[in-house]
C-alpha positions in Angstrom: -0.2 0.0 0.5 0.7 3.7 -0.6 1.6 4.2 2.7 0.4 7.3 5.0 2.4 10.2 6.2 1.9 11.9 8.9 4.2 15.0 7.9 4.3 19.2 8.5 3.4 21.4 5.6 2.2 24.9 5.5 -0.5 26.6 4.3 -2.1 30.0 3.0 -4.6 31.9 3.7 -4.5 35.0 1.0 -5.6 33.5 -2.6 -4.1 36.3 -5.0 -0.2 37.2 -5.0 1.8 39.0 -6.9 4.3 36.7 -5.8 6.1 35.0 -8.3 6.5 31.3 -8.6 9.7 29.8 -8.8 9.7 25.6 -8.9 12.7 24.1 -7.8 11.4 20.8 -8.8 13.1 18.0 -11.3 11.8 15.6 -13.3 11.9 14.2 -16.6 8.9 13.1 -18.8 8.8 11.6 -21.5 5.6 11.1 -22.6 3.8 7.1 -22.2 6.5 6.1 -20.4 6.6 9.5 -19.2 9.4 9.2 -17.3 8.5 10.9 -13.7 11.0 12.1 -11.6 10.6 14.6 -8.8 12.7 15.2 -6.5 9.6 16.5 -3.3 10.3 19.5 -1.0 10.6 18.8 2.8 7.3 20.4 4.2 7.6 23.7 5.5 8.3 24.2 9.5 4.1 25.3 10.7 3.0 27.8 12.7 1.0 27.6 15.4 -2.3 29.4 14.4 -4.0 30.7 11.5 -3.2 34.4 12.7 1.1 33.4 13.4 -0.1 32.1 9.6 -1.8 35.8 8.7 1.0 37.3 10.0 3.9 35.5 8.1 2.5 36.2 4.7 1.9 40.2 6.0 5.8 39.7 6.4 6.9 38.2 3.3 8.1 35.2 5.7 5.7 33.5 3.3 5.7 33.7 0.5 3.0 32.4 -2.2 3.0 31.6 -5.8 1.7 33.8 -8.6 -1.4 33.1 -9.9 -1.7 35.4 -12.9 1.7 33.6 -14.5 1.8 34.1 -18.5 1.0 30.9 -20.5 4.1 29.0 -21.8 5.5 28.8 -24.7 4.8 24.8 -24.8 1.2 25.0 -23.7 -1.9 25.7 -25.3 -5.6 27.3 -23.8 -8.5 27.4 -25.0 -11.2 28.5 -23.0 -14.9 28.1 -22.5 -15.5 25.0 -24.0 -18.8 23.6 -23.4 -18.7 20.3 -21.6 -22.2 19.9 -21.5 -25.7 21.0 -20.7 -27.2 21.2 -17.8 -31.1 21.6 -17.5 -30.8 24.7 -19.3 -27.3 25.5 -18.0 -24.0 25.5 -20.1 -21.4 23.4 -18.3 -18.2 25.1 -19.4 -13.9 23.8 -18.8 -11.1 25.7 -19.9 -8.4 22.8 -21.7 -4.4 23.4 -21.2 -2.9 21.0 -24.2 0.9 20.3 -24.4 1.9 21.9 -28.4 2.5 19.0 -30.3 1.9 15.7 -29.0 3.1 12.7 -30.7 0.3 10.0 -28.6 -2.3 9.6 -25.7 -1.7 11.6 -21.8 -2.9 11.3 -19.2 -6.3 13.0 -18.9 -6.4 15.4 -15.0 -9.3 17.8 -14.1 -9.2 19.8 -11.7 -12.4 20.9 -9.6 -11.9 25.0 -8.1 -13.2 24.9 -4.1 -15.0 28.3 -3.3 -17.9 26.2 -0.6 -19.4 25.5 -3.7 -21.6 28.9 -3.7 -18.2 30.9 -5.0 -15.4 30.0 -7.4 -13.8 30.2 -11.0 -13.1 27.8 -12.8 -9.5 30.1 -14.1 -8.7 29.7 -9.9 -6.6 26.6 -11.7 -4.9 28.1 -14.0 -0.8 28.0 -12.1 -2.1 24.0 -11.7 -2.9 23.5 -15.0 0.0 24.9 -16.6 1.6 23.4 -14.3 1.0 19.9 -15.8 0.4 20.6 -18.7 3.6 22.1 -19.1 4.6 18.4 -18.2 2.9 16.6 -20.9 -0.9 16.3 -19.5 -3.7 17.7 -20.9 -5.9 19.0 -18.2 -9.0 20.8 -17.7 -9.9 23.2 -15.6 -14.4 23.3 -14.9 -17.1 25.4 -14.6 -19.6 23.4 -12.7 -23.7 24.7 -10.7 -23.1 26.7 -7.8 -25.5 26.1 -5.1 -27.3 29.8 -5.7 -28.0 28.0 -9.3 -28.9 23.9 -8.0 -28.4 22.3 -5.0 -26.4 18.7 -4.0 -25.9 16.7 -6.6 -26.5 19.6 -9.1 -22.6 20.2 -8.2 -21.5 16.3 -8.6 -23.2 15.3 -11.7 -21.5 18.4 -13.3 -18.5 16.6 -12.3 -18.7 13.3 -13.3 -20.1 15.2 -16.4 -16.4 16.6 -17.4 -14.6 13.7 -17.6 -18.0 11.3 -19.2 -16.6 14.7 -21.5 -13.1 13.7 -21.6 -13.3 10.3 -22.2 -16.0 11.4 -24.6 -13.1 13.3 -26.4 -10.7 11.4 -26.1 -9.2 10.2 -29.0 -9.9 14.1 -30.5 -7.9 15.4 -27.1 -4.2 12.8 -27.7 -6.0 11.4 -24.0 -6.0 8.3 -22.6 -9.5 7.1 -21.9 -8.5 4.8 -18.8 -5.6 7.0 -16.9 -7.7 10.0 -15.3 -7.4 11.6 -12.7 -9.3 14.3 -11.0 -8.0 17.1 -8.4 -10.1 19.3 -7.1 -9.3 21.5 -2.7 -11.8 22.4 -0.6 -15.7 21.8 -2.5 -13.8 20.4 -5.0 -11.6 18.0 -2.9 -15.2 17.2 -1.6 -16.2 16.6 -5.6 -13.3 15.1 -6.8 -13.6 12.2 -4.7 -17.9 12.5 -4.8 -16.6 11.6 -8.9 -14.3 8.8 -8.0 -15.6 6.3 -5.2 -19.4 6.6 -6.8 -19.0 5.6 -10.1 -20.8 2.9 -9.4 -24.1 4.9 -8.2 -26.4 5.9 -11.5 -28.1 8.3 -9.5 -25.8 10.7 -9.4 -24.8 10.5 -13.3 -26.9 13.2 -13.8 -28.5 13.8 -17.3 -25.6 16.4 -19.0 -24.2 14.5 -20.6 -22.5 11.8 -22.6 -24.9 8.9 -20.9 -23.0 6.4 -21.7 -19.9 6.8 -20.8 -18.5 5.9 -18.2 -17.0 8.6 -15.4 -14.9 6.2 -13.4 -11.1 8.2 -12.5 -8.1 5.4 -11.6 -6.9 8.6 -9.5 -8.0 11.5 -7.0 -6.0 14.3 -5.2 -8.2 15.4 -2.1 -6.9 18.3 -1.1 -8.4 19.0 2.4 -11.7 18.4 1.1 -14.6 17.5 3.4 -15.2 13.6 3.4 -18.1 12.6 5.7 -21.1 15.2 5.6 -22.7 12.7 8.7 -20.8 14.4 11.4 -21.4 17.0 14.0 -18.7 19.1 12.9 -21.0 19.2 9.4 -24.6 18.5 10.0 -24.4 21.4 12.4 -23.0 23.7 9.4 -25.4 26.4 7.5 -23.2 25.5 4.1 -23.8 22.2 4.8 -27.5 22.4 5.1 -28.1 24.9 2.1 -25.6 22.9 0.1 -28.4 19.7 0.8 -30.9 22.4 -0.2 -32.0 24.3 3.1 -32.9 20.2 4.4 -31.2 19.6 7.9 -29.7 16.3 8.5 -32.6 15.4 10.4 -35.1 16.0 7.4 -32.7 14.3 5.0 -30.2 12.3 6.3 -30.2 9.1 3.3 -29.5 12.3 1.7 -26.4 13.2 3.8 -24.7 10.9 3.4 -25.7 10.2 -0.2 -23.3 13.5 -0.6 -21.1 12.2 1.6 -17.3 10.8 -0.6 -16.4 8.5 2.5 -19.4 6.2 2.3 -18.9 4.8 -1.4 -15.9 4.1 -0.8 -15.2 0.0 -1.6 -12.1 -1.4 -2.3 -12.4 -1.4 -6.5 -12.7 2.9 -5.5 -9.1 4.2 -7.5 -5.9 5.3 -5.0 -6.2 8.7 -3.9 -3.7 11.1 -2.5 -4.5 13.6 0.6 -3.4 17.3 1.9 -4.3 18.4 4.7 -3.2 20.9 7.2 -3.4 20.2 11.2 -4.7 23.3 11.9 -7.3 24.4 9.1 -10.2 25.6 10.5 -12.7 25.5 8.0 -12.7 21.1 7.2 -11.1 20.0 10.2 -8.1 17.7 9.5 -10.3 15.0 11.7 -11.9 14.6 8.2 -8.7 13.5 6.1 -8.3 11.6 9.4 -10.9 9.3 8.6 -11.0 9.1 5.0 -7.8 8.0 5.8 -9.0 4.7 8.0 -11.4 4.3 5.9 -8.7 3.2 2.9 -6.6 1.5 4.9 -10.0 -0.3 5.9 -11.2 -1.8 2.8 -8.0 -1.3 1.1 -7.0 0.9 -1.5 -3.4 2.7 -1.8 -3.4 5.9 -0.4 -1.0 8.5 0.7 -1.6 11.1 3.7 0.4 14.1 3.4 -0.4 15.4 6.8 1.0 18.7 7.4 1.6 19.5 11.1 0.8 23.3 11.5 -1.0 24.8 8.4 -5.0 25.3 7.7 -6.6 25.5 4.7 -6.1 26.2 1.3 -2.4 25.7 2.5 -1.3 24.7 -1.4 -0.4 28.2 -2.0 1.9 29.1 -0.1 4.7 28.5 -2.6 6.3 26.1 -0.9 3.6 23.7 -0.4 2.6 24.7 -4.0 5.9 22.9 -4.5 5.3 20.3 -2.3 1.7 19.5 -3.6 3.3 19.6 -7.2 6.0 17.4 -7.0 3.9 14.7 -4.4 1.7 14.8 -7.1 3.8 14.2 -10.4 5.5 11.1 -8.0 1.3 10.1 -7.5 0.6 9.8 -11.3 4.0 8.6 -12.2 2.8 5.4 -10.0 -0.8 5.3 -10.5 -1.9 6.4 -14.0 1.7 6.7 -16.2 3.5 2.8 -15.0 0.2 1.4 -12.7 
C-alpha cells in the first residue's frame, strides 16, 4: 500500500498575491512512459495558528504563488469549451494541452473550491499550466453552484466533465483509461465523489455523454470534507444550504449520499490526500477518517498530513512545490506505470 504519512507542511490564507513562482523540482517526462521523477521538497515548518500564518504572509516570511503566471510557449490554452448542458445551463471548461503531442497521455480534471457557492475554473490556472507543461492534458471546470442548484448538481456536473473528456479522448490525444480528478476544499469533496461513486447511477445526471463511464483512475483531495454526517458538518449552515436547505434530521439519507466516504469500496481509485492540522474550515479529522477508511477497504493512498498549516495551504509557494512533486510521483505511479 502507498503508505500514510504524518508530515509538516505549509498553508496560506491570501489567495491572490503578485509573488512570482519559483519551482525547484526536477523531473523528466517522456510521454508514455512519461518517466516522471521529482525531488520531494521537505514539508516546511508550520505555525501555531491561522493568525500566525497571516502575519507570516504579511511580513513576507511565507511567499505565495503567482496565480496570474503567463502561459508557457509549450502549452495551448482553449477557454470556454462546453462540456455539457444541465437543465439549460451551459457547462464550461478550459483546456490546457501540451503542443505537438505524439501519442495519448493521461488526462487531469481540476475542480475548484469555494464552498460550492463561489469560485471560478480559472482559480486552478496555475496548476493547469504546471501539469500541461509536464505533458498532461488538463481541464479546469465550472459547475452549478448552490445559488443555481443544490446537491447533487455539482457532483453530476463534475462527472459529466469526466465523461466529456473520455468521450473526446481521441481528439484530445488522451488515454481514456488514465484519468484523474483533483480538487481543493469543495472541489476536493467533488473529486472524491467522482472517484468513489462511479457505481451510483443516480448521481450521474443528464448533462451529456450518457453512455460513457465517469470512472477515474486516481483522485487527489486537497482539504475537502469527506463525511457530511459528522457533527462538524450537520450543524453547518453551508452544508445545510448545499443539501437544499434541508437539515440532517430531515434528510439523513441525502447527507449520507453526499458523503464521499460512504461510497468507498475496495475497487475505488488510489487517493492522494493533503490536509493541514490547523485547518479551521474543514477539520483535519475529516482527512484522518478518510485515511482510516481507505486503509480498511484496502485502497492505496498517501496522506500528507501537514502539521501547523490551515486551509488552502497550497497557495504557499513552498507548499505548492511539495504538492506538485507529490502529485507527479502519484500520477507516475498510478496513471503512467500502473
